[in-house]
C-alpha positions in Angstrom: -22.5 0.3 9.3 -19.2 0.0 7.5 -16.4 2.5 8.4 -15.5 5.0 5.7 -11.9 4.5 4.6 -9.5 7.5 4.5 -8.4 8.0 0.9 -4.8 8.6 -0.1 -3.7 9.4 -3.7 -0.1 8.3 -4.3 1.5 9.3 -7.5 4.5 7.3 -8.8 7.6 9.3 -9.5 8.2 10.3 -13.1 10.0 7.5 -14.9 9.0 4.8 -12.4 6.6 2.1 -13.3 6.0 0.7 -9.8 6.8 1.0 -6.1 7.5 -1.9 -3.8 4.6 -2.5 -1.3 6.7 -1.9 1.8 8.1 1.3 0.3 4.5 2.5 -0.5 3.4 1.9 3.1 6.4 4.0 4.4 6.0 6.7 1.7 2.4 7.3 2.8 3.4 7.4 6.5 1.1 4.5 7.4 4.0 2.7 9.1 6.9 4.1 11.1 9.6 1.9 9.6 10.5 -0.7 7.0 10.4 -3.5 9.6 6.9 -2.5 10.7 5.9 -2.5 7.0 7.3 -6.0 6.6 5.5 -7.2 9.7 2.0 -5.9 8.6 2.4 -7.4 5.2 3.5 -10.8 6.4 0.7 -10.8 9.0 -1.8 -10.5 6.1 -3.0 -7.1 7.1 -2.7 -5.5 3.6 -5.1 -5.9 0.7 -4.1 -5.4 -2.9 -7.0 -4.9 -5.2 -9.2 -6.7 -2.7 -6.9 -9.7 -2.1 -4.5 -10.3 0.7 -0.9 -9.5 -0.4 1.8 -11.3 1.4 4.8 -10.3 -0.8 6.7 -7.5 0.9 8.3 -6.4 -2.3 5.3 -6.8 -4.6 5.5 -4.3 -7.4 2.5 -1.9 -7.0 1.7 -0.2 -10.3 -0.6 2.7 -11.4 -4.3 1.8 -11.1 -3.9 -0.5 -8.1 -5.7 0.0 -4.8 -4.0 -0.9 -1.5 -6.0 -1.1 1.8 -4.4 -1.1 5.2 -6.2 -0.5 8.4 -8.7 2.3 7.7 -6.7 3.7 4.7 -7.3 3.2 1.0 -4.3 4.1 -1.2 -5.0 4.8 -4.9 -1.8 4.5 -7.0 -1.6 6.7 -10.1 1.1 7.1 -12.7 
């Protein structure tokens, strides 16, 4: 049986169109530091809209879904 993912809703700041992937992982407290965020991304542990995302500074925009470990982050504008 598949494990249910914990859902996080992340709202972009007013006036911002995106957040860099590693900043999103830090802002949602899923990693303890920027270096840890970089490590999990380069290790292929982060999914962006169902695909592995290896770019640490990928621009995550409203409507995208990021999955890391047992968390699903919904980004809204």
